[in-house]
Structures are given as structure tokens and as C-alpha cells.
C-alpha positions, 0 to 999 in steps of 0.5 A: 500500499505504501508503494502504491501510495509513491507511485500514485505522488510521482504520477501526480508530480508528472501530470499536474505542473501547471498546478503546482508552479501556480502554488508555488507562485502564490505562496511564495511570491517569485516570479514564473522564472525564479520558481522553474530554476527552484524546481530544476535545482529541486528545491520545490518538488523532489526529482523522479530519480529521488523518488525511485530511490526511496521507493526501492529504499522503502522496498529493502528496509520492509523485505529480510535479509536473507544476509543476516540468517546463518547459513545452514549446512548438511552438517546442522541437520541432525537425524535421530539415532539409529539403535541397533537391537542385536541379539544375545550370544547364543540366540538365534533371531526369530523371523520377524528380525531376520529380515529379507532373508527371515521372510522367506524362511522356513524351518526344515523338519527331518527328511523323510527317506523313501520307504522300501517294499521288500519283494523277494520275487523282484526279478521275477515280476520284472522278467514276467512285466516284459514278457507280457509288455512285449507278447501285447505289442508284437503278438496279442495287438496285430492278431485283435487287429487283424481279427476286427478287420476280417471278422464281420462284427456280426461273426465277432458278437456270435463268438463272444456269446459262445465263449459266455455260455461256456463260463455259466458253470464259474457263474452259476457256482458263485451265485449258490456260494454268495446264497444269491439262489435267485440269480443261480435259477436265472443262470441255470435258465440262460444256459438251457435256452441259449444251448438250444435255441441259441445254436450252441450259445452263438446266440442269445435269445435269453436276453431279449424279446419277452424273456429279458433274463439278464447275465449274472456279474459273479464270480469266484472273487466277489464269493472270496470276498463276501467270506 
């Protein structure tokens, strides 16, 4: 606000020289030539340079002097002391105190040993495994593919019915040993019908039509499991 007042006075001096001159003449009783010389000499009004110097001096007086402030260096910044706590002698650091290594720390227990199974027939079992593997890939699989390619589907179904009818005694005895007498009666009826009307078991008339005698899935393994 003070600087604004200074500049306003300066503008008034520059814009109203005639008014100032008339006031000076009326007040002092001097002539216009004498007043003009006084203005040039700076006796009546201050010069423009003097006003600018006064405004600059006032600005410096109001602003804080930076040179008077003490210079702060890096050594003057005091950081709080860092306290390092080390574990006692003979004490291991816990997981939370171990830092980055403790975060991934996993306690390892005793290593488990692989269980060994005593197999006195291991050499024989390995030999039989190799024999069965080679027998399947070199003999049985090629024969099965050739059989499926040569024999039509109806002929393969008839062969399956024939061998299933031959296994009647195993299913019949298993049903009796399991006390499944209704199943044993069903197997007996199936064997009689398929052997006579099924041309020796090649056909399976007992399973279809009005008879609907289903084959019993019973064997000696199930019998032993029950007992």
C-alpha cells in the first residue's frame, strides 16, 4: 500500500506541473522564472530519480535481509540416532528380525526316507512284466486288429456269446456260494435256452424279447470277498 501511494504521488508530480507552479507562485510571491529554476534545482519538488530511489529503499527496508540469517549446512541437520539391537550370544534371530532372509525362511524338518518294500520275487516280476509287454505289442495287438478287420461285427458278437455261455458253471456256482439263489436260477435258465435255441450259445435269445434274462456278473472273486 505504501509503494502504491509513492507511485501515485510521482504520477501527480509529472501530470500536474502547471498546478504546482501556480501554487508555488501564489505561496512564495516569486516569479515564474524563479520557480522554474527552483524546480530544476530540486528545491521545491523532489526529482523523479529521487522518488524512485526512495521507493527502492523502502522495499529493501521491508524485505528480510537474507544475509543476516545464519547459513545452514548439511552438518547442521541432526537425524535421530538409529538403535541397532543385536541378538544375545547363543540366540538365533526370529523370523521377524531376520530381514529379507527371514521372510523366506522355512523351517526344515527331518528328511523323510523313501519307503522300501521287500519283494523277494522282484526279479521274476520284472521278467514277467517285460514278457507280457512284448507279447501284447508284438502278438496279441496285431492279431486283434487283424481279427476286427477280417471278421464282421455279427460274427464277433456270436463268438462272444459262445464263450460267455461256456463260462456258465463259474457264474452258477458263484451265485450258489453267495446265497443268491434267484441269480443261480436265472443262470440255469439262460444256459438251457441259449444252448438249445441259441445254436450252442452262438445266439443269446434269453436276453431279448419277453424273457429278458440278464446275465449275472458273479465270479469266484466276489465270493471270496463276501466270505
